[in-house]
BALOBA-1460 file (C-alpha; in Angstrom, 3 decimals):
// residues 223
<rec num="1" residu="m" x="28.128" y="53.330" z="-3.725"/>
<rec num="2" residu="i" x="26.146" y="50.734" z="-5.622"/>
<rec num="3" residu="h" x="23.248" y="51.834" z="-8.262"/>
<rec num="4" residu="h" x="19.607" y="51.094" z="-6.447"/>
<rec num="5" residu="r" x="18.826" y="49.181" z="-10.268"/>
<rec num="6" residu="t" x="22.163" y="47.285" z="-9.489"/>
<rec num="7" residu="t" x="21.376" y="45.827" z="-6.175"/>
<rec num="8" residu="p" x="17.773" y="43.071" z="-7.143"/>
<rec num="9" residu="l" x="21.127" y="41.240" z="-9.956"/>
<rec num="10" residu="i" x="24.230" y="41.550" z="-8.078"/>
<rec num="11" residu="l" x="21.189" y="39.599" z="-5.016"/>
<rec num="12" residu="a" x="20.119" y="37.442" z="-7.422"/>
<rec num="13" residu="l" x="23.792" y="36.007" z="-8.207"/>
<rec num="14" residu="s" x="24.716" y="35.931" z="-4.677"/>
<rec num="15" residu="g" x="21.697" y="34.022" z="-4.256"/>
<rec num="16" residu="l" x="23.359" y="31.562" z="-7.353"/>
<rec num="17" residu="l" x="26.454" y="30.910" z="-6.366"/>
<rec num="18" residu="l" x="24.842" y="30.317" z="-2.769"/>
<rec num="19" residu="s" x="23.003" y="27.323" z="-4.178"/>
<rec num="20" residu="a" x="26.003" y="26.109" z="-6.233"/>
<rec num="21" residu="c" x="27.802" y="25.644" z="-3.752"/>
<rec num="22" residu="a" x="25.301" y="24.347" z="-1.898"/>
<rec num="23" residu="a" x="24.497" y="21.979" z="-5.115"/>
<rec num="24" residu="g" x="28.238" y="20.890" z="-4.724"/>
<rec num="25" residu="s" x="28.793" y="19.813" z="-1.848"/>
<rec num="26" residu="p" x="28.295" y="16.093" z="-0.880"/>
<rec num="27" residu="a" x="24.891" y="14.843" z="0.638"/>
<rec num="28" residu="r" x="25.053" y="14.403" z="4.855"/>
<rec num="29" residu="a" x="25.744" y="10.652" z="5.450"/>
<rec num="30" residu="k" x="22.341" y="9.222" z="7.195"/>
<rec num="31" residu="t" x="22.963" y="7.810" z="10.706"/>
<rec num="32" residu="g" x="22.915" y="3.630" z="11.366"/>
<rec num="33" residu="p" x="19.344" y="3.733" z="13.380"/>
<rec num="34" residu="q" x="18.368" y="6.540" z="10.611"/>
<rec num="35" residu="v" x="18.523" y="3.498" z="7.983"/>
<rec num="36" residu="v" x="17.229" y="1.042" z="9.611"/>
<rec num="37" residu="l" x="13.924" y="3.377" z="10.301"/>
<rec num="38" residu="d" x="14.413" y="4.307" z="6.338"/>
<rec num="39" residu="r" x="14.941" y="0.587" z="5.477"/>
<rec num="40" residu="l" x="11.325" y="-0.508" z="7.968"/>
<rec num="41" residu="a" x="8.878" y="2.362" z="6.031"/>
<rec num="42" residu="a" x="9.717" y="1.679" z="2.230"/>
<rec num="43" residu="a" x="9.129" y="-2.248" z="2.700"/>
<rec num="44" residu="d" x="6.026" y="-3.504" z="1.389"/>
<rec num="45" residu="d" x="2.976" y="-4.073" z="4.012"/>
<rec num="46" residu="a" x="0.990" y="-6.283" z="1.888"/>
<rec num="47" residu="p" x="0.955" y="-9.992" z="3.071"/>
<rec num="48" residu="y" x="3.547" y="-12.619" z="1.384"/>
<rec num="49" residu="s" x="5.022" y="-16.083" z="2.416"/>
<rec num="50" residu="a" x="8.354" y="-16.456" z="3.044"/>
<rec num="51" residu="a" x="10.574" y="-20.432" z="3.907"/>
<rec num="52" residu="i" x="11.411" y="-20.655" z="7.388"/>
<rec num="53" residu="r" x="14.022" y="-22.039" z="9.072"/>
<rec num="54" residu="a" x="13.395" y="-21.983" z="12.845"/>
<rec num="55" residu="v" x="16.089" y="-23.545" z="15.549"/>
<rec num="56" residu="t" x="16.307" y="-23.443" z="18.991"/>
<rec num="57" residu="q" x="20.047" y="-24.155" z="20.645"/>
<rec num="58" residu="s" x="21.531" y="-24.998" z="24.203"/>
<rec num="59" residu="g" x="25.138" y="-24.655" z="23.927"/>
<rec num="60" residu="t" x="25.879" y="-26.787" z="20.335"/>
<rec num="61" residu="r" x="22.964" y="-28.882" z="21.126"/>
<rec num="62" residu="r" x="19.651" y="-28.339" z="19.217"/>
<rec num="63" residu="l" x="16.634" y="-28.855" z="20.941"/>
<rec num="64" residu="q" x="14.325" y="-27.988" z="18.425"/>
<rec num="65" residu="l" x="14.187" y="-26.932" z="14.489"/>
<rec num="66" residu="m" x="11.442" y="-25.861" z="12.646"/>
<rec num="67" residu="t" x="11.605" y="-25.357" z="8.812"/>
<rec num="68" residu="g" x="8.305" y="-25.236" z="6.315"/>
<rec num="69" residu="r" x="6.657" y="-22.135" z="4.748"/>
<rec num="70" residu="v" x="4.444" y="-19.500" z="7.321"/>
<rec num="71" residu="n" x="2.904" y="-16.458" z="5.451"/>
<rec num="72" residu="l" x="3.594" y="-12.970" z="7.493"/>
<rec num="73" residu="n" x="2.316" y="-9.544" z="7.492"/>
<rec num="74" residu="a" x="-0.671" y="-10.562" z="8.506"/>
<rec num="75" residu="p" x="-1.421" y="-12.999" z="10.991"/>
<rec num="76" residu="l" x="0.720" y="-16.173" z="11.172"/>
<rec num="77" residu="t" x="-0.515" y="-18.800" z="9.466"/>
<rec num="78" residu="g" x="1.181" y="-21.494" z="7.514"/>
<rec num="79" residu="r" x="2.667" y="-25.163" z="7.737"/>
<rec num="80" residu="t" x="5.723" y="-26.389" z="9.103"/>
<rec num="81" residu="t" x="7.639" y="-29.499" z="10.562"/>
<rec num="82" residu="d" x="8.503" y="-29.927" z="13.690"/>
<rec num="83" residu="k" x="11.608" y="-31.430" z="14.782"/>
<rec num="84" residu="t" x="12.582" y="-32.094" z="18.809"/>
<rec num="85" residu="e" x="15.018" y="-35.392" z="19.872"/>
<rec num="86" residu="q" x="11.537" y="-36.962" z="20.711"/>
<rec num="87" residu="y" x="9.231" y="-36.503" z="18.414"/>
<rec num="88" residu="t" x="8.400" y="-34.967" z="14.657"/>
<rec num="89" residu="e" x="5.420" y="-33.215" z="14.100"/>
<rec num="90" residu="d" x="3.326" y="-32.203" z="10.807"/>
<rec num="91" residu="v" x="2.217" y="-28.477" z="12.214"/>
<rec num="92" residu="v" x="-0.898" y="-26.321" z="10.585"/>
<rec num="93" residu="i" x="-1.382" y="-23.425" z="11.911"/>
<rec num="94" residu="t" x="-4.485" y="-21.153" z="11.438"/>
<rec num="95" residu="r" x="-5.405" y="-17.505" z="12.414"/>
<rec num="96" residu="r" x="-7.398" y="-19.553" z="15.370"/>
<rec num="97" residu="k" x="-6.125" y="-23.122" z="16.739"/>
<rec num="98" residu="v" x="-2.198" y="-25.000" z="15.964"/>
<rec num="99" residu="y" x="-2.309" y="-28.450" z="14.826"/>
<rec num="100" residu="r" x="-0.200" y="-30.799" z="15.201"/>
<rec num="101" residu="r" x="0.167" y="-34.955" z="14.881"/>
<rec num="102" residu="a" x="3.042" y="-37.483" z="13.861"/>
<rec num="103" residu="s" x="5.190" y="-36.722" z="10.711"/>
<rec num="104" residu="g" x="3.973" y="-39.349" z="8.603"/>
<rec num="105" residu="s" x="0.956" y="-40.755" z="10.608"/>
<rec num="106" residu="d" x="-2.993" y="-40.590" z="9.293"/>
<rec num="107" residu="g" x="-4.150" y="-40.395" z="12.766"/>
<rec num="108" residu="g" x="-6.003" y="-37.239" z="14.273"/>
<rec num="109" residu="w" x="-4.671" y="-33.905" z="14.547"/>
<rec num="110" residu="q" x="-4.210" y="-32.767" z="18.145"/>
<rec num="111" residu="e" x="-5.578" y="-29.160" z="18.197"/>
<rec num="112" residu="f" x="-4.842" y="-26.550" z="20.115"/>
<rec num="113" residu="p" x="-4.861" y="-22.159" z="20.432"/>
<rec num="114" residu="a" x="-3.372" y="-19.933" z="18.349"/>
<rec num="115" residu="s" x="-0.848" y="-19.159" z="21.192"/>
<rec num="116" residu="a" x="0.476" y="-22.113" z="21.225"/>
<rec num="117" residu="a" x="2.611" y="-21.472" z="17.942"/>
<rec num="118" residu="e" x="4.881" y="-18.415" z="19.800"/>
<rec num="119" residu="g" x="8.078" y="-19.697" z="21.060"/>
<rec num="120" residu="g" x="10.527" y="-16.574" z="21.760"/>
<rec num="121" residu="i" x="10.684" y="-14.603" z="19.073"/>
<rec num="122" residu="p" x="7.322" y="-12.659" z="17.887"/>
<rec num="123" residu="t" x="7.699" y="-13.652" z="13.915"/>
<rec num="124" residu="d" x="4.434" y="-11.621" z="13.036"/>
<rec num="125" residu="r" x="5.502" y="-8.740" z="14.409"/>
<rec num="126" residu="l" x="9.493" y="-8.247" z="13.451"/>
<rec num="127" residu="p" x="9.012" y="-5.079" z="12.520"/>
<rec num="128" residu="r" x="7.981" y="-3.681" z="15.416"/>
<rec num="129" residu="y" x="10.415" y="-6.101" z="16.651"/>
<rec num="130" residu="a" x="12.584" y="-4.175" z="14.925"/>
<rec num="131" residu="r" x="12.174" y="-1.036" z="15.720"/>
<rec num="132" residu="l" x="12.255" y="-2.104" z="19.795"/>
<rec num="133" residu="i" x="15.512" y="-3.021" z="19.378"/>
<rec num="134" residu="l" x="16.290" y="0.178" z="17.581"/>
<rec num="135" residu="g" x="14.679" y="1.668" z="20.352"/>
<rec num="136" residu="h" x="16.560" y="0.010" z="23.182"/>
<rec num="137" residu="s" x="20.254" y="1.681" z="22.134"/>
<rec num="138" residu="g" x="20.193" y="-0.288" z="19.349"/>
<rec num="139" residu="s" x="23.842" y="-1.300" z="17.517"/>
<rec num="140" residu="v" x="23.522" y="-0.784" z="14.237"/>
<rec num="141" residu="d" x="26.482" y="-2.557" z="11.718"/>
<rec num="142" residu="r" x="25.901" y="-0.967" z="8.291"/>
<rec num="143" residu="e" x="29.410" y="-2.688" z="6.971"/>
<rec num="144" residu="s" x="26.857" y="-5.636" z="7.333"/>
<rec num="145" residu="e" x="24.306" y="-6.690" z="4.280"/>
<rec num="146" residu="p" x="21.753" y="-7.103" z="5.417"/>
<rec num="147" residu="v" x="22.095" y="-4.257" z="7.707"/>
<rec num="148" residu="r" x="22.010" y="-5.391" z="11.795"/>
<rec num="149" residu="v" x="21.208" y="-3.565" z="14.354"/>
<rec num="150" residu="s" x="21.299" y="-5.560" z="18.201"/>
<rec num="151" residu="a" x="20.706" y="-4.074" z="22.019"/>
<rec num="152" residu="r" x="19.539" y="-6.013" z="25.256"/>
<rec num="153" residu="l" x="16.562" y="-6.451" z="26.142"/>
<rec num="154" residu="t" x="14.327" y="-7.682" z="29.237"/>
<rec num="155" residu="p" x="10.830" y="-9.954" z="29.142"/>
<rec num="156" residu="e" x="9.257" y="-6.908" z="30.019"/>
<rec num="157" residu="d" x="10.713" y="-5.259" z="27.090"/>
<rec num="158" residu="l" x="9.638" y="-7.756" z="25.033"/>
<rec num="159" residu="e" x="5.772" y="-7.823" z="26.434"/>
<rec num="160" residu="t" x="5.214" y="-4.099" z="24.519"/>
<rec num="161" residu="v" x="5.448" y="-6.045" z="21.233"/>
<rec num="162" residu="d" x="3.709" y="-9.492" z="22.233"/>
<rec num="163" residu="r" x="2.616" y="-10.317" z="25.848"/>
<rec num="164" residu="t" x="2.077" y="-14.039" z="25.090"/>
<rec num="165" residu="i" x="5.869" y="-13.950" z="24.455"/>
<rec num="166" residu="g" x="7.207" y="-11.691" z="26.985"/>
<rec num="167" residu="r" x="5.481" y="-13.841" z="29.444"/>
<rec num="168" residu="n" x="7.711" y="-16.754" z="27.479"/>
<rec num="169" residu="l" x="10.340" y="-15.579" z="27.890"/>
<rec num="170" residu="r" x="9.809" y="-14.480" z="31.977"/>
<rec num="171" residu="p" x="12.828" y="-17.213" z="33.593"/>
<rec num="172" residu="a" x="15.329" y="-14.873" z="31.640"/>
<rec num="173" residu="t" x="17.078" y="-12.136" z="33.394"/>
<rec num="174" residu="t" x="18.232" y="-10.463" z="29.551"/>
<rec num="175" residu="i" x="17.642" y="-11.816" z="25.907"/>
<rec num="176" residu="d" x="20.857" y="-10.142" z="23.546"/>
<rec num="177" residu="a" x="18.839" y="-9.338" z="20.386"/>
<rec num="178" residu="a" x="19.692" y="-8.803" z="16.467"/>
<rec num="179" residu="v" x="18.250" y="-8.449" z="14.114"/>
<rec num="180" residu="w" x="19.003" y="-8.499" z="9.756"/>
<rec num="181" residu="i" x="16.826" y="-6.101" z="7.410"/>
<rec num="182" residu="d" x="17.274" y="-6.699" z="3.679"/>
<rec num="183" residu="k" x="16.980" y="-3.726" z="1.585"/>
<rec num="184" residu="e" x="13.847" y="-4.355" z="0.742"/>
<rec num="185" residu="g" x="12.800" y="-3.605" z="4.383"/>
<rec num="186" residu="r" x="11.907" y="-6.954" z="5.064"/>
<rec num="187" residu="i" x="13.326" y="-9.040" z="8.003"/>
<rec num="188" residu="v" x="15.464" y="-11.997" z="6.965"/>
<rec num="189" residu="r" x="17.474" y="-12.946" z="10.584"/>
<rec num="190" residu="v" x="16.602" y="-13.062" z="13.556"/>
<rec num="191" residu="r" x="18.529" y="-14.296" z="16.482"/>
<rec num="192" residu="q" x="18.443" y="-14.119" z="20.005"/>
<rec num="193" residu="d" x="20.581" y="-15.046" z="23.262"/>
<rec num="194" residu="i" x="18.717" y="-15.542" z="26.089"/>
<rec num="195" residu="h" x="20.275" y="-15.100" z="29.965"/>
<rec num="196" residu="f" x="19.496" y="-16.983" z="32.540"/>
<rec num="197" residu="a" x="19.729" y="-16.453" z="36.207"/>
<rec num="198" residu="s" x="20.471" y="-19.662" z="36.775"/>
<rec num="199" residu="d" x="20.048" y="-22.419" z="33.851"/>
<rec num="200" residu="a" x="22.039" y="-22.607" z="30.195"/>
<rec num="201" residu="d" x="21.759" y="-19.928" z="27.786"/>
<rec num="202" residu="l" x="19.309" y="-20.863" z="25.173"/>
<rec num="203" residu="h" x="20.235" y="-19.778" z="21.425"/>
<rec num="204" residu="n" x="17.599" y="-18.879" z="19.011"/>
<rec num="205" residu="t" x="17.506" y="-18.081" z="15.439"/>
<rec num="206" residu="l" x="14.730" y="-17.293" z="12.812"/>
<rec num="207" residu="t" x="15.912" y="-17.242" z="8.888"/>
<rec num="208" residu="l" x="13.055" y="-15.900" z="6.619"/>
<rec num="209" residu="s" x="13.835" y="-16.508" z="2.811"/>
<rec num="210" residu="d" x="12.667" y="-17.784" z="-0.770"/>
<rec num="211" residu="f" x="9.916" y="-14.429" z="-0.192"/>
<rec num="212" residu="r" x="7.054" y="-15.325" z="-2.631"/>
<rec num="213" residu="s" x="2.385" y="-14.714" z="-2.650"/>
<rec num="214" residu="a" x="0.624" y="-15.502" z="0.567"/>
<rec num="215" residu="v" x="-0.652" y="-18.493" z="0.636"/>
<rec num="216" residu="p" x="-3.575" y="-20.274" z="1.666"/>
<rec num="217" residu="v" x="-3.692" y="-22.266" z="4.766"/>
<rec num="218" residu="s" x="-6.800" y="-24.129" z="6.756"/>
<rec num="219" residu="a" x="-7.562" y="-26.270" z="9.040"/>
<rec num="220" residu="p" x="-6.312" y="-30.509" z="8.316"/>
<rec num="221" residu="v" x="-8.540" y="-33.032" z="7.679"/>
<rec num="222" residu="a" x="-7.621" y="-35.873" z="8.908"/>
<rec num="223" residu="k" x="-6.893" y="-38.855" z="6.242"/>
């Protein structure tokens, strides 16, 4: 029979043994979706700028190339150069308007609503876009670094992140979307393969790099 005075000691020793076993056991590995969510949650929410390279292709034919620097974690603003088969333009994106004119010219700037800067990728809402992809049975590739998450979406799905972009893509049937998330929780690359019922597929690729402090952007003045 165990004496009553020894019972607390035995219980205490049992607790120590259980604790030691728990401490010595390996930590449970995170799932791919949890890795993505943790990275997004840990990202700094302060505004910053990034070098941007955005390409739209049909097969091997490049339809559009945009390069420059934009501000993120805030309303999309920045300065870029936009090249197509027909023209090359300088572009200034402010909160309210987008300004365009032929590169190298001294003429006046054409003004457009700020929504004219939106194409098929919600550049100013990339964390929400990543969560959207993850929420549609997103497949997580943890072997890559940055981590990649991908899923098939519809234009209607995209409207929940950005109504204008969803409407821009309404002619599409589906969009195979992928984003790459670095260790700091930043989206560094986006890929969209856009499928249509009768037209050729389009491929959008957005690459962000050279992260710095946000840069001031104001409406341009004709020289």
